[in-house]
Structures are given as structure tokens and as C-alpha cells.
N, C-alpha and C positions, 0 to 999 in steps of 0.2 A: 382831460380832467380825470381825477381818480375819485369818482362819485362814491364808490363803496367805502373808501377811506373816510370821506367827508361825512357820510351817513353814520359811520361807526364812531367817529371822533368828536363830532359837534352835535350838541343837544338840539339846536335849532337848525338842523341840516336842510329841511324843506325850504324855508325862506332863502337860505344861502343858494341852494341849487336852483331855485326859481330866479334869483338874481343873475346867476351865472348863465342860465338859459336865456334870459332877456338880453344880456350882454352879447352872448354868442349870436343871437338872432339879429341884433343891431349890426354886428360886424359882418355877418354874412350878407345882410341887405346892402352893404357898401362894398362887398367883395374884398374885405380885408380879413386876413388870418387873425383869430382871436388873440394869440400871444403877441403878434405884431402890434395890434391895436392897444393892448394893455401896456406894453413897454413904451410905445410911442406916446400914449396919453400921459403916463407918468412923467416922461421925459419933457413933455410940453408944458407942464405945470410951472407957473411962476414961483420963484423962490425955492425951487428944488434944484440944488446944485449937483447932487450925486445920487445915483440910483444903485442900490445894492440888491442884486438878484442872485439867489443860489442856483446853480446848475450842476448837472452831473456829467456834462461832456464839453469838449472843446467846440463841437458843432453847435450846440445850444448856445454857448457863449458867443460864437460868431453871429448866430441869428439874432441874439439879443442886441449886440452892438449895431447890426444892420437895422434892426427894428427902431432903435433909438433915433435914427435919422429919417424914419418914415414920416411923411407929412400927411397927417390925418385930415380928412375933410372937415371943414368947420361945423357943418351940421352934425356930423357924427360926434365930434368933440363936445358939442353942446348937449347932445342926448346922453353921452356918458357923464357929463357934469351933472345933469338932472338926475340920472340914476344914482350917482354917488352921494347926492344930498339927501336921499331918503334914509331916515334912521333904520338901522338894522340890528336886531338883537344878537346876531351871530358875531358882531365885531367886538363884543365884550368877552374877554377870556373867561370871565366868571361863568359864562353860559356854556363853556366847552365841557365836554364829559370829563 
């Protein structure tokens, strides 16, 4: 993660970084790479037919495709669901610097 960039670009960076830390901790506790978990989670959502993720390299694209097929543990999925439901000030672009 580019924490310096987040701190500089987003007014409410502390809650964002706290959420990212919590997500990283969850992933680590299940032995799942953070990026793999993120892509797999979004891919698992009902009614999401396509995922668009920017990347800077072919290797990252290959990893994203592989991650989309990763089967997340149901408990981890539930914890990510719970984390995603908490209102966050940083999701509103009006709060960005």
C-alpha cells in the first residue's frame, strides 16, 4: 500500500489506514495475501458481473485473474462483509483533499 500517498491525498486518512490495517490483519490471520483476498471478495459478491481493476504490469494482471478464482474461507468473507458495512467518511470524494 502507498500509505504516504493516502495520507497526503485523503483528508480522513487515519480511518482509512485503520480500516486497511484491520483488513490486512484479517487476511494475515487466514494466511491469505491482502490483494488476493480483495479481488476474491469482490469477485464473490452477488450481482457483480465484471470487475475492473487497473494495473501497471502483465504480472499483476495475471495475479488478479488468479485471485478472482481464489475461494475465500466463509468466516473471512463474513468478517470482510462486516467490515465493509461500517460507514466510512473517506468513501465520500467530497472528503478528499
